[in-house]
BASE-47197 format. One record per atom (N, C-alpha, C, O): residue in one letter; y negated, z, x negated; residue number from 0. Coordinates in pm, whole numbers, plus 50000, padded with zeros to 5 digits. Layout:
BASE-47197
> a:Y:Z:X:NUM
...
end
This chain:
BASE-47197
> m:34736:58473:54123:0
> m:34809:58613:54154:0
> m:34825:58644:54273:0
> m:34733:58611:54348:0
> s:34952:58724:54338:1
> s:35009:58731:54424:1
> s:34954:58849:54509:1
> s:34903:58938:54442:1
> v:34955:58862:54613:2
> v:34928:58991:54736:2
> v:34935:59079:54629:2
> v:34842:59120:54559:2
> i:35049:59104:54625:3
> i:35117:59257:54598:3
> i:35040:59278:54447:3
> i:34988:59385:54416:3
> d:35042:59137:54341:4
> d:34955:59190:54211:4
> d:34809:59233:54221:4
> d:34746:59288:54131:4
> k:34757:59194:54370:5
> k:34622:59212:54416:5
> k:34600:59340:54430:5
> k:34495:59397:54403:5
> i:34756:59415:54498:6
> i:34701:59538:54541:6
> i:34742:59627:54436:6
> i:34698:59742:54448:6
> l:34830:59601:54318:7
> l:34863:59669:54231:7
> l:34752:59675:54154:7
> l:34738:59792:54118:7
> k:34652:59594:54104:8
> k:34598:59543:54051:8
> k:34464:59693:54043:8
> k:34428:59744:54149:8
> y:34407:59744:53905:9
> y:34336:59818:53894:9
> y:34213:59819:53770:9
> y:34217:59736:53679:9
> k:34146:59882:53776:10
> k:34024:59885:53712:10
> k:34060:59940:53586:10
> k:34115:60048:53605:10
> k:34053:59910:53465:11
> k:34101:59949:53309:11
> k:33951:60072:53315:11
> k:33837:60053:53360:11
> s:33993:60160:53270:12
> s:33931:60269:53222:12
> s:33964:60319:53028:12
> s:34058:60277:52961:12
> s:33879:60395:52989:13
> s:33904:60399:52834:13
> s:34053:60465:52811:13
> s:34114:60442:52707:13
> s:34111:60552:52919:14
> s:34221:60614:52899:14
> s:34338:60536:52903:14
> s:34449:60586:52884:14
> d:34317:60400:52930:15
> d:34412:60322:52963:15
> d:34469:60223:52850:15
> d:34567:60149:52851:15
> f:34379:60248:52761:16
> f:34412:60144:52642:16
> f:34559:60123:52598:16
> f:34635:60215:52568:16
> c:34593:59985:52596:17
> c:34731:59985:52555:17
> c:34773:59886:52446:17
> c:34757:59764:52455:17
> t:34823:59942:52355:18
> t:34908:59847:52254:18
> t:35019:59805:52314:18
> t:35067:59876:52402:18
> a:35076:59691:52281:19
> a:35186:59611:52284:19
> a:35247:59598:52142:19
> a:35195:59546:52044:19
> i:35374:59660:52154:20
> i:35454:59643:52043:20
> i:35547:59511:52039:20
> i:35633:59494:52125:20
> i:35526:59421:51937:21
> i:35623:59306:51982:21
> i:35745:59304:51883:21
> i:35744:59248:51774:21
> v:35869:59387:51948:22
> v:35965:59359:51783:22
> v:36018:59248:51756:22
> v:36054:59188:51858:22
> a:36035:59201:51672:23
> a:36115:59096:51576:23
> a:36141:59104:51480:23
> a:36100:59030:51391:23
> a:36227:59204:51466:24
> a:36256:59205:51344:24
> a:36464:59228:51301:24
> a:36518:59276:51201:24
> g:36521:59173:51423:25
> g:36628:59122:51428:25
> g:36712:59013:51311:25
> g:36636:58943:51244:25
> k:36835:59000:51288:26
> k:36881:58929:51221:26
> k:36914:58819:51274:26
> k:36926:58722:51199:26
> s:36936:58805:51400:27
> s:36961:58647:51506:27
> s:37068:58599:51444:27
> s:37068:58486:51395:27
> q:37191:58697:51438:28
> q:37335:58651:51387:28
> q:37394:58550:51479:28
> q:37459:58455:51436:28
> r:37370:58570:51617:29
> r:37451:58469:51662:29
> r:37365:58368:51696:29
> r:37401:58297:51791:29
> m:37259:58343:51643:30
> m:37188:58247:51688:30
> m:37185:58154:51540:30
> m:37141:58040:51533:30
> g:37228:58211:51457:31
> g:37237:58126:51294:31
> g:37147:58126:51233:31
> g:37154:58114:51111:31
> r:37009:58142:51310:32
> r:36849:58114:51217:32
> r:36780:58190:51302:32
> r:36818:58229:51413:32
> d:36649:58215:51235:33
> d:36578:58315:51284:33
> d:36500:58247:51407:33
> d:36416:58158:51398:33
> k:36541:58302:51511:34
> k:36515:58242:51625:34
> k:36360:58293:51673:34
> k:36318:58235:51774:34
> i:36287:58374:51623:35
> i:36169:58381:51628:35
> i:36054:58333:51549:35
> i:35935:58358:51565:35
> l:36111:58257:51459:36
> l:36004:58156:51375:36
> l:36052:58001:51421:36
> l:35992:57900:51383:36
> m:36198:57997:51531:37
> m:36221:57858:51586:37
> m:36129:57807:51657:37
> m:36064:57879:51733:37
> p:36102:57662:51646:38
> p:35998:57578:51734:38
> p:36095:57568:51859:38
> p:36217:57550:51856:38
> i:36013:57585:51970:39
> i:36044:57528:52109:39
> i:35909:57486:52169:39
> i:35801:57543:52153:39
> g:35928:57412:52217:40
> g:35815:57340:52302:40
> g:35673:57290:52187:40
> g:35560:57260:52226:40
> g:35707:57293:52078:41
> g:35614:57270:51997:41
> g:35529:57357:51927:41
> g:35421:57338:51870:41
> m:35617:57482:51948:42
> m:35546:57633:51874:42
> m:35650:57720:51835:42
> m:35766:57691:51864:42
> p:35628:57805:51784:43
> p:35733:57895:51745:43
> p:35776:57972:51867:43
> p:35712:57969:51972:43
> v:35874:58034:51852:44
> v:35917:58109:51974:44
> v:35802:58239:51971:44
> v:35709:58256:52050:44
> i:35840:58316:51861:45
> i:35710:58446:51869:45
> i:35584:58418:51928:45
> i:35534:58493:52010:45
> a:35517:58284:51880:46
> a:35413:58209:51915:46
> a:35403:58212:52113:46
> a:35319:58294:52148:46
> h:35448:58165:52191:47
> h:35463:58179:52310:47
> h:35453:58345:52355:47
> h:35376:58382:52443:47
> t:35547:58440:52275:48
> t:35555:58563:52296:48
> t:35387:58622:52331:48
> t:35329:58669:52429:48
> l:35350:58586:52180:49
> l:35212:58660:52191:49
> l:35105:58609:52270:49
> l:35002:58670:52298:49
> k:35142:58471:52312:50
> k:35006:58413:52376:50
> k:34990:58461:52497:50
> k:34879:58475:52549:50
> a:35148:58504:52578:51
> a:35139:58569:52687:51
> a:35062:58745:52703:51
> a:35022:58806:52802:51
> f:35068:58781:52554:52
> f:35059:58943:52559:52
> f:34882:58925:52515:52
> f:34802:59000:52570:52
> e:34836:58830:52422:53
> e:34719:58762:52438:53
> e:34623:58775:52550:53
> e:34524:58848:52546:53
> k:34663:58689:52664:54
> k:34598:58653:52791:54
> k:34622:58774:52879:54
> k:34585:58753:52994:54
> s:34670:58892:52858:55
> s:34686:59006:52980:55
> s:34556:59101:52933:55
> s:34534:59151:52823:55
> e:34481:59106:53054:56
> e:34376:59204:53018:56
> e:34393:59344:53019:56
> e:34299:59421:52999:56
> h:34556:59397:53049:57
> h:34572:59493:53057:57
> h:34610:59526:52859:57
> h:34592:59636:52806:57
> i:34640:59456:52819:58
> i:34632:59458:52641:58
> i:34517:59456:52578:58
> i:34430:59370:52590:58
> d:34511:59594:52479:59
> d:34409:59571:52411:59
> d:34450:59561:52238:59
> d:34371:59551:52144:59
> e:34546:59566:52235:60
> e:34624:59562:52090:60
> e:34743:59521:52073:60
> e:34824:59542:52164:60
> i:34784:59455:51958:61
> i:34916:59368:51904:61
> i:34988:59380:51820:61
> i:34976:59295:51732:61
> i:35085:59473:51801:62
> i:35087:59481:51653:62
> i:35267:59435:51713:62
> i:35324:59462:51818:62
> v:35318:59349:51576:63
> v:35405:59286:51554:63
> v:35528:59361:51435:63
> v:35485:59384:51321:63
> v:35656:59392:51462:64
> v:35730:59447:51379:64
> v:35838:59348:51380:64
> v:35912:59302:51467:64
> t:35822:59329:51232:65
> t:35924:59211:51174:65
> t:35971:59225:51055:65
> t:35924:59320:50993:65
> k:36065:59145:50988:66
> k:36132:59179:50824:66
> k:36027:59123:50763:66
> k:35938:59048:50804:66
> y:36058:59184:50627:67
> y:35958:59156:50547:67
> y:35935:59013:50524:67
> y:35822:58963:50522:67
> e:36056:58942:50506:68
> e:35994:58820:50437:68
> e:35959:58683:50566:68
> e:35973:58563:50542:68
> s:35905:58751:50722:69
> s:35861:58700:50797:69
> s:35730:58748:50789:69
> s:35675:58652:50842:69
> i:35669:58801:50772:70
> i:35543:58901:50741:70
> i:35444:58789:50743:70
> i:35372:58773:50841:70
> q:35438:58708:50632:71
> q:35335:58637:50600:71
> q:35330:58486:50712:71
> q:35229:58421:50737:71
> q:35430:58468:50750:72
> q:35460:58354:50882:72
> q:35419:58402:51012:72
> q:35364:58328:51093:72
> i:35445:58530:51034:73
> i:35391:58579:51174:73
> i:35214:58568:51147:73
> i:35134:58499:51211:73
> a:35186:58658:51034:74
> a:35045:58652:51048:74
> a:34977:58511:51050:74
> a:34860:58508:51088:74
> d:35040:58391:51012:75
> d:34991:58265:51018:75
> d:35001:58190:51093:75
> d:34945:58081:51104:75
> i:35104:58262:51182:76
> i:35093:58219:51340:76
> i:35013:58255:51405:76
> i:34966:58164:51474:76
> c:34951:58388:51429:77
> c:34860:58456:51502:77
> c:34744:58413:51481:77
> c:34666:58423:51575:77
> n:34694:58351:51355:78
> n:34596:58286:51321:78
> n:34547:58152:51358:78
> n:34426:58138:51378:78
> e:34632:58045:51371:79
> e:34686:57943:51397:79
> e:34652:57939:51547:79
> e:34585:57842:51584:79
> y:34691:58038:51644:80
> y:34718:58040:51755:80
> y:34643:58123:51871:80
> y:34664:58141:51991:80
> g:34514:58179:51748:81
> g:34397:58236:51784:81
> g:34445:58386:51886:81
> g:34392:58419:51992:81
> i:34561:58459:51814:82
> i:34569:58595:51871:82
> i:34476:58688:51825:82
> i:34487:58740:51714:82
> s:34412:58705:51881:83
> s:34244:58806:51810:83
> s:34322:58917:51853:83
> s:34293:59001:51767:83
> k:34403:58971:51932:84
> k:34420:59127:51960:84
> k:34498:59177:51849:84
> k:34501:59295:51813:84
> i:34569:59068:51791:85
> i:34639:59143:51655:85
> i:34592:59203:51563:85
> i:34520:59152:51477:85
> s:34638:59358:51569:86
> s:34596:59456:51475:86
> s:34683:59465:51339:86
> s:34634:59501:51231:86
> k:34820:59425:51358:87
> k:34917:59500:51248:87
> k:35038:59382:51251:87
> k:35076:59334:51358:87
> v:35079:59352:51156:88
> v:35220:59301:51130:88
> v:35306:59404:51029:88
> v:35271:59413:50911:88
> v:35394:59463:51067:89
> v:35455:59569:51007:89
> v:35608:59525:50982:89
> v:35669:59433:51036:89
> i:35658:59627:50873:90
> i:35812:59572:50872:90
> i:35850:59680:50951:90
> i:35784:59777:50988:90
> g:36001:59638:50977:91
> g:36094:59713:51085:91
> g:36159:59802:51003:91
> g:36134:59837:50887:91
> g:36280:59843:51108:92
> g:36376:59930:51054:92
> g:36499:59886:51016:92
> g:36505:59768:50983:92
> k:36618:59965:51012:93
> k:36754:59901:51007:93
> k:36772:59913:51158:93
> k:36840:59818:51198:93
> t:36752:59959:51214:94
> t:36806:59965:51408:94
> t:36666:59928:51490:94
> t:36552:59949:51449:94
> r:36705:59867:51619:95
> r:36625:59856:51689:95
> r:36503:59998:51719:95
> r:36381:59991:51725:95
> a:36591:60117:51733:96
> a:36506:60202:51742:96
> a:36419:60248:51639:96
> a:36304:60291:51640:96
> e:36461:60238:51594:97
> e:36371:60246:51416:97
> e:36285:60161:51437:97
> e:36180:60224:51453:97
> s:36266:60051:51447:98
> s:36151:59924:51434:98
> s:36084:59931:51524:98
> s:35977:59872:51509:98
> a:36100:59985:51631:99
> a:36012:60039:51788:99
> a:35967:60151:51754:99
> a:35863:60165:51818:99
> l:35992:60273:51666:100
> l:35920:60381:51644:100
> l:35840:60369:51556:100
> l:35755:60457:51547:100
> i:35839:60244:51450:101
> i:35763:60241:51311:101
> i:35653:60160:51400:101
> i:35541:60199:51369:101
> g:35650:60071:51488:102
> g:35571:59992:51570:102
> g:35420:60103:51604:102
> g:35304:60114:51565:102
> v:35552:60197:51741:103
> v:35459:60293:51824:103
> v:35351:60386:51674:103
> v:35228:60395:51680:103
> c:35415:60429:51585:104
> c:35376:60479:51538:104
> c:35240:60419:51450:104
> c:35148:60488:51407:104
> e:35252:60293:51439:105
> e:35111:60235:51400:105
> e:35018:60206:51508:105
> e:34906:60179:51465:105
> a:35029:60201:51647:106
> a:34956:60233:51743:106
> a:34838:60285:51725:106
> a:34838:60394:51668:106
> s:34713:60232:51761:107
> s:34570:60311:51748:107
> s:34564:60426:51862:107
> s:34591:60423:51982:107
> d:34514:60534:51772:108
> d:34493:60679:51848:108
> d:34451:60669:51966:108
> d:34474:60761:52045:108
> k:34371:60543:52011:109
> k:34301:60558:52148:109
> k:34408:60508:52260:109
> k:34388:60514:52381:109
> a:34526:60456:52195:110
> a:34635:60377:52310:110
> a:34704:60537:52379:110
> a:34743:60637:52318:110
> g:34697:60506:52540:111
> g:34765:60616:52597:111
> g:34901:60554:52675:111
> g:34992:60618:52728:111
> v:34881:60379:52665:112
> v:34957:60337:52691:112
> v:35058:60246:52592:112
> v:35016:60197:52488:112
> i:35180:60230:52632:113
> i:35255:60149:52521:113
> i:35335:60062:52613:113
> i:35377:60095:52725:113
> a:35352:59947:52553:114
> a:35413:59821:52583:114
> a:35482:59750:52497:114
> a:35429:59659:52433:114
> i:35650:59793:52480:115
> i:35743:59687:52407:115
> i:35801:59593:52466:115
> i:35858:59597:52575:115
> h:35788:59502:52390:116
> h:35888:59392:52417:116
> h:35984:59322:52314:116
> h:35956:59346:52197:116
> d:36063:59262:52331:117
> d:36148:59166:52253:117
> d:36077:59012:52229:117
> d:36065:58925:52315:117
> g:36034:59006:52080:118
> g:35981:58894:52018:118
> g:36075:58789:52098:118
> g:36022:58682:52126:118
> a:36181:58804:52130:119
> a:36278:58659:52173:119
> a:36267:58656:52337:119
> a:36338:58584:52406:119
> r:36180:58733:52381:120
> r:36144:58674:52510:120
> r:36016:58579:52531:120
> r:35922:58623:52597:120
> p:36013:58474:52485:121
> p:35890:58419:52506:121
> p:35836:58376:52605:121
> p:35714:58356:52602:121
> f:35932:58341:52753:122
> f:35864:58296:52884:122
> f:35805:58395:52964:122
> f:35774:58370:53080:122
> v:35783:58525:52902:123
> v:35694:58645:52981:123
> v:35619:58626:53033:123
> v:35546:58557:52963:123
> s:35557:58648:53160:124
> s:35432:58586:53215:124
> s:35347:58707:53215:124
> s:35387:58823:53229:124
> v:35213:58665:53198:125
> v:35098:58764:53194:125
> v:35108:58818:53331:125
> v:35051:58926:53345:125
> n:35175:58763:53451:126
> n:35158:58838:53621:126
> n:35268:58973:53572:126
> n:35222:59087:53577:126
> l:35412:58951:53526:127
> l:35462:59043:53487:127
> l:35451:59122:53392:127
> l:35526:59220:53392:127
> i:35366:59107:53293:128
> i:35283:59221:53204:128
> i:35228:59322:53257:128
> i:35242:59442:53230:128
> d:35132:59246:53371:129
> d:35029:59344:53426:129
> d:35106:59412:53538:129
> d:35073:59527:53565:129
> r:35217:59345:53614:130
> r:35272:59410:53686:130
> r:35387:59568:53647:130
> r:35446:59646:53722:130
> v:35378:59559:53524:131
> v:35494:59663:53502:131
> v:35386:59761:53440:131
> v:35416:59879:53453:131
> i:35279:59739:53382:132
> i:35164:59831:53327:132
> i:35133:59889:53423:132
> i:35152:60010:53426:132
> n:35062:59807:53558:133
> n:35045:59853:53719:133
> n:35121:59960:53758:133
> n:35076:60055:53822:133
> a:35258:59948:53713:134
> a:35316:60058:53767:134
> a:35368:60169:53721:134
> a:35466:60231:53763:134
> l:35298:60192:53631:135
> l:35320:60314:53516:135
> l:35255:60429:53575:135
> l:35324:60529:53593:135
> g:35110:60430:53614:136
> g:35086:60507:53691:136
> g:35129:60677:53635:136
> g:35102:60728:53526:136
> d:35197:60734:53745:137
> d:35251:60868:53664:137
> d:35368:60880:53616:137
> d:35397:60979:53548:137
> n:35460:60780:53641:138
> n:35575:60765:53589:138
> n:35545:60785:53391:138
> n:35445:60787:53320:138
> s:35670:60794:53370:139
> s:35685:60835:53230:139
> s:35746:60664:53142:139
> s:35735:60645:53021:139
> a:35805:60566:53240:140
> a:35859:60479:53203:140
> a:35872:60387:53316:140
> a:35904:60425:53429:140
> v:35849:60281:53289:141
> v:35865:60153:53365:141
> v:35911:60014:53323:141
> v:35845:59951:53240:141
> a:36005:59971:53369:142
> a:36111:59866:53340:142
> a:36103:59753:53411:142
> a:36095:59761:53534:142
> p:36103:59610:53337:143
> p:36112:59489:53480:143
> p:36293:59473:53506:143
> p:36378:59499:53421:143
> a:36318:59424:53644:144
> a:36475:59368:53621:144
> a:36508:59296:53736:144
> a:36454:59302:53847:144
> t:36588:59236:53703:145
> t:36669:59119:53776:145
> t:36817:59192:53836:145
> t:36894:59275:53787:145
> f:36814:59118:53965:146
> f:36968:59215:54008:146
> f:37105:59061:54010:146
> f:37090:58949:54059:146
> s:37202:59107:53952:147
> s:37299:59002:53916:147
> s:37373:58920:54073:147
> s:37405:58945:54189:147
> t:37369:58812:53973:148
> t:37430:58714:54102:148
> t:37609:58739:54145:148
> t:37671:58728:54251:148
> d:37643:58770:54029:149
> d:37786:58773:53990:149
> d:37826:58888:54031:149
> d:37737:58973:54036:149
> t:37961:58931:54071:150
> t:38057:59027:54079:150
> t:38054:59087:53959:150
> t:38067:59028:53852:150
> v:38033:59234:53978:151
> v:38020:59309:53819:151
> v:38132:59426:53842:151
> v:38130:59505:53936:151
> r:38228:59423:53738:152
> r:38317:59546:53719:152
> r:38352:59601:53609:152
> r:38375:59529:53512:152
> i:38364:59741:53600:153
> i:38324:59807:53512:153
> i:38515:59810:53462:153
> i:38615:59813:53534:153
> i:38497:59808:53301:154
> i:38635:59798:53253:154
> i:38681:59891:53179:154
> i:38580:59951:53141:154
> n:38804:59958:53120:155
> n:38819:60052:53000:155
> n:38857:59984:52887:155
> n:38880:59864:52902:155
> s:38870:60035:52768:156
> s:38923:60027:52620:156
> s:39034:59916:52655:156
> s:39034:59817:52581:156
> k:39112:59920:52742:157
> k:39237:59840:52744:157
> k:39223:59711:52852:157
> k:39326:59651:52883:157
> g:39094:59670:52908:158
> g:39077:59579:52928:158
> g:39106:59590:53116:158
> g:39110:59486:53181:158
> i:39125:59722:53180:159
> i:39166:59762:53305:159
> i:39071:59734:53390:159
> i:38968:59760:53329:159
> v:39038:59687:53520:160
> v:38903:59755:53594:160
> v:38928:59854:53630:160
> v:39044:59883:53659:160
> t:38821:59945:53643:161
> t:38780:60099:53677:161
> t:38699:60126:53791:161
> t:38681:60221:53868:161
> q:38670:60049:53781:162
> q:38550:60066:53942:162
> q:38456:59908:53947:162
> q:38420:59851:53844:162
> t:38426:59850:54099:163
> t:38399:59760:54110:163
> t:38238:59819:54169:163
> t:38237:59875:54278:163
> p:38143:59807:54112:164
> p:38000:59879:54167:164
> p:37955:59759:54265:164
> p:37998:59644:54262:164
> d:37863:59811:54346:165
> d:37790:59729:54467:165
> d:37709:59632:54369:165
> d:37640:59693:54288:165
> r:37706:59512:54363:166
> r:37630:59446:54238:166
> r:37466:59452:54272:166
> r:37380:59448:54184:166
> d:37433:59465:54436:167
> d:37302:59509:54468:167
> d:37211:59674:54407:167
> d:37101:59723:54431:167
> t:37303:59705:54340:168
> t:37270:59838:54252:168
> t:37260:59820:54143:168
> t:37218:59911:54072:168
> v:37297:59683:54082:169
> v:37373:59691:53953:169
> v:37217:59587:53896:169
> v:37207:59467:53919:169
> a:37096:59684:53810:170
> a:37002:59626:53747:170
> a:36978:59555:53623:170
> a:36980:59637:53530:170
> l:36951:59410:53574:171
> l:36964:59375:53464:171
> l:36828:59401:53390:171
> l:36731:59353:53449:171
> i:36808:59452:53302:172
> i:36693:59521:53233:172
> i:36629:59463:53161:172
> i:36671:59460:53045:172
> q:36529:59407:53183:173
> q:36443:59292:53091:173
> q:36311:59387:52997:173
> q:36308:59506:53028:173
> t:36227:59350:52909:174
> t:36092:59388:52871:174
> t:35993:59262:52901:174
> t:36010:59140:52903:174
> p:35891:59343:52921:175
> p:35843:59451:52835:175
> p:35844:59559:52894:175
> p:35844:59556:53017:175
> q:35847:59708:52812:176
> q:35866:59800:52917:176
> q:35748:59855:52866:176
> q:35692:59825:52761:176
> a:35691:59999:53013:177
> a:35590:60033:52949:177
> a:35597:60184:52955:177
> a:35686:60225:53030:177
> f:35526:60272:52895:178
> f:35554:60384:52834:178
> f:35413:60500:52864:178
> f:35303:60443:52858:178
> s:35409:60626:52890:179
> s:35305:60708:52848:179
> s:35335:60710:52663:179
> s:35442:60729:52605:179
> a:35218:60687:52613:180
> a:35244:60688:52462:180
> a:35310:60798:52402:180
> a:35411:60800:52331:180
> e:35230:60895:52446:181
> e:35340:61035:52417:181
> e:35489:61065:52451:181
> e:35565:61152:52407:181
> v:35504:60982:52529:182
> v:35668:61013:52618:182
> v:35764:60903:52501:182
> v:35876:60929:52459:182
> i:35700:60809:52476:183
> i:35800:60707:52379:183
> i:35769:60738:52210:183
> i:35824:60680:52117:183
> k:35684:60827:52200:184
> k:35703:60836:52079:184
> k:35765:60923:52028:184
> k:35808:60929:51913:184
> t:35780:61038:52156:185
> t:35874:61158:52125:185
> t:36007:61116:52144:185
> t:36087:61147:52055:185
> a:36055:61044:52253:186
> a:36166:60985:52300:186
> a:36234:60916:52182:186
> a:36347:60955:52154:186
> l:36173:60806:52100:187
> l:36200:60732:52032:187
> l:36214:60823:51890:187
> l:36313:60802:51820:187
> t:36144:60896:51860:188
> t:36149:61002:51778:188
> t:36275:61079:51740:188
> t:36334:61068:51632:188
> k:36318:61178:51867:189
> k:36428:61211:51894:189
> k:36568:61123:51881:189
> k:36675:61173:51845:189
> a:36549:60986:51917:190
> a:36674:60913:51905:190
> a:36712:60843:51785:190
> a:36817:60779:51771:190
> v:36613:60859:51693:191
> v:36613:60816:51559:191
> v:36663:60922:51485:191
> v:36738:60901:51390:191
> e:36623:61054:51526:192
> e:36696:61187:51443:192
> e:36795:61248:51443:192
> e:36849:61315:51355:192
> k:36836:61212:51602:193
> k:36977:61211:51637:193
> k:37063:61114:51632:193
> k:37180:61132:51667:193
> n:37019:61000:51590:194
> n:37114:60861:51542:194
> n:37177:60844:51659:194
> n:37295:60809:51653:194
> i:37114:60866:51797:195
> i:37139:60782:51926:195
> i:37115:60668:51960:195
> i:37005:60614:51965:195
> a:37267:60604:51996:196
> a:37259:60434:52019:196
> a:37206:60427:52123:196
> a:37245:60487:52223:196
> i:37087:60336:52118:197
> i:37017:60309:52230:197
> i:36991:60164:52257:197
> i:36933:60099:52170:197
> t:37027:60109:52365:198
> t:37013:59972:52423:198
> t:36890:59924:52412:198
> t:36871:59837:52326:198
> d:36790:59967:52487:199
> d:36656:59949:52490:199
> d:36611:60080:52483:199
> d:36690:60174:52476:199
> d:36445:60098:52486:200
> d:36373:60199:52446:200
> d:36369:60288:52565:200
> d:36331:60405:52556:200
> c:36413:60224:52696:201
> c:36390:60303:52825:201
> c:36526:60405:52796:201
> c:36549:60499:52872:201
> s:36589:60385:52712:202
> s:36752:60454:52709:202
> s:36686:60555:52628:202
> s:36723:60663:52674:202
> a:36613:60574:52537:203
> a:36571:60668:52472:203
> a:36471:60787:52573:203
> a:36464:60908:52553:203
> v:36413:60723:52663:204
> v:36334:60825:52769:204
> v:36436:60901:52874:204
> v:36417:61011:52924:204
> e:36569:60797:52897:205
> e:36645:60849:52956:205
> e:36742:60989:52895:205
> e:36795:61086:52948:205
> a:36731:60943:52775:206
> a:36816:61058:52696:206
> a:36718:61232:52666:206
> a:36760:61331:52607:206
> m:36599:61213:52724:207
> m:36490:61328:52747:207
> m:36536:61356:52893:207
> m:36491:61465:52930:207
> g:36591:61310:52964:208
> g:36616:61350:53071:208
> g:36498:61309:53207:208
> g:36492:61358:53320:208
> l:36421:61210:53149:209
> l:36311:61134:53237:209
> l:36332:61042:53299:209
> l:36427:60984:53247:209
> k:36304:60998:53372:210
> k:36329:60929:53490:210
> k:36265:60778:53462:210
> k:36159:60773:53400:210
> v:36325:60657:53506:211
> v:36258:60520:53472:211
> v:36203:60473:53612:211
> v:36260:60502:53717:211
> c:36121:60420:53607:212
> c:36085:60328:53745:212
> c:36097:60185:53697:212
> c:36047:60145:53592:212
> v:36170:60107:53785:213
> v:36197:59977:53772:213
> v:36122:59868:53865:213
> v:36090:59895:53981:213
> v:36099:59750:53809:214
> v:35992:59647:53895:214
> v:36064:59573:53874:214
> v:36156:59573:53793:214
> a:36009:59452:53991:215
> a:36072:59344:53972:215
> a:36040:59235:53860:215
> a:35931:59196:53821:215
> g:36178:59195:53819:216
> g:36159:59129:53665:216
> g:36147:58951:53710:216
> g:36135:58924:53830:216
> e:36150:58849:53618:217
> e:36133:58727:53636:217
> e:36286:58676:53564:217
> e:36338:58709:53458:217
> q:36342:58563:53694:218
> q:36469:58514:53606:218
> q:36417:58433:53478:218
> q:36504:58416:53392:218
> s:36290:58379:53449:219
> s:36283:58294:53342:219
> s:36254:58393:53220:219
> s:36265:58355:53104:219
> n:36217:58522:53253:220
> n:36194:58602:53142:220
> n:36327:58609:53061:220
> n:36372:58723:53045:220
> i:36387:58521:53014:221
> i:36519:58530:52904:221
> i:36488:58547:52798:221
> i:36380:58514:52750:221
> k:36619:58627:52716:222
> k:36576:58639:52579:222
> k:36712:58570:52515:222
> k:36833:58577:52537:222
> l:36626:58502:52425:223
> l:36689:58391:52309:223
> l:36802:58452:52232:223
> l:36769:58523:52137:223
> t:36937:58436:52258:224
> t:37016:58522:52178:224
> t:37139:58398:52111:224
> t:37181:58400:51995:224
> s:37170:58315:52196:225
> s:37265:58223:52107:225
> s:37202:58082:52131:225
> s:37096:58082:52193:225
> s:37245:57977:52096:226
> s:37254:57857:52081:226
> s:37212:57795:52212:226
> s:37120:57718:52242:226
> m:37300:57848:52273:227
> m:37296:57770:52463:227
> m:37141:57822:52518:227
> m:37069:57743:52579:227
> d:37107:57938:52495:228
> d:36965:57942:52544:228
> d:36866:57876:52490:228
> d:36750:57898:52525:228
> i:36906:57764:52372:229
> i:36790:57708:52353:229
> i:36744:57601:52421:229
> i:36630:57556:52435:229
> y:36894:57554:52480:230
> y:36896:57465:52621:230
> y:36827:57485:52762:230
> y:36767:57409:52837:230
> i:36863:57644:52766:231
> i:36812:57687:52884:231
> i:36620:57677:52879:231
> i:36541:57645:52969:231
> a:36596:57721:52729:232
> a:36421:57736:52717:232
> a:36343:57600:52711:232
> a:36222:57590:52729:232
> e:36428:57498:52684:233
> e:36392:57373:52682:233
> e:36338:57347:52843:233
> e:36229:57312:52889:233
> k:36468:57380:52902:234
> k:36428:57329:53077:234
> k:36341:57410:53132:234
> k:36290:57376:53239:234
> i:36306:57532:53071:235
> i:36190:57611:53174:235
> i:36064:57564:53091:235
> i:35971:57558:53171:235
> l:36025:57530:52972:236
> l:35921:57489:52922:236
> l:35887:57356:53017:236
> l:35781:57344:53078:236
> s:35979:57272:53019:237
> s:35990:57141:53089:237
> s:35929:57144:53222:237
> s:35851:57060:53266:237
> e:35970:57245:53281:238
> e:35965:57283:53425:238
> e:35813:57332:53434:238
> e:35746:57292:53529:238
> r:35757:57414:53342:239
> r:35612:57467:53314:239
> r:35558:57347:53282:239
> r:35436:57349:53273:239
> g:35618:57229:53258:240
> g:35494:57109:53226:240
> g:35483:57140:53080:240
> g:35379:57086:53042:240
> a:35543:57204:52975:241
> a:35514:57250:52843:241
> a:35585:57177:52753:241
> a:35587:57215:52636:241
> v:35654:57062:52791:242
> v:35741:56978:52694:242
> v:35745:56867:52752:242
> v:35774:56856:52871:242
> k:35709:56752:52661:243
> k:35691:56616:52719:243
> k:35778:56536:52670:243
> k:35780:56418:52706:243
end
């Protein structure tokens, strides 16, 4: 644990009950196969994800939102890899917002904090989970982020550059994202009701006019989207000593 993590570390109280919603209901169209169940480093992608949340002392409950046809497989994976904090595996909706809202609505009544994570980010660390939740405090929402090492340009529909922002101010947002349970439930409900297109759960909170706090993310916390990401994933696992 780093010095910063020790400073931010707090003692859990009964009001800090945290439910982790793992969203794994996507169609994996760009991957060409179900990336959640795909093996990397000897176990399914979703198993890597779940094990990190299982180890975090801040997480009290885990809910997986997935496709109907994957429910039994996810349940079997939880049993095989000892995910004791799992409380439910539920069917997702037609959109990311619907799936996240379904998960949030299934959270325990005791949950004061909700953490939402992409199931296809299997390299999330316990330190990152804890850092995001520790930073919530009086904030409505917290998200981890890294910064671009490339020049970023804004273009219009015709492919013409309209703006070149300072890359030091361009944050690449990751998950898990942590929220007050009441705030995220309200935000996602409104986003679904108004059919607001959101790219992540913090977008729903921002649509309510609330601010999002950003903390340091991790370069290794990649989201598996295309086949090329599998090569990167194996390299990360190799460096961690998880692949032989």
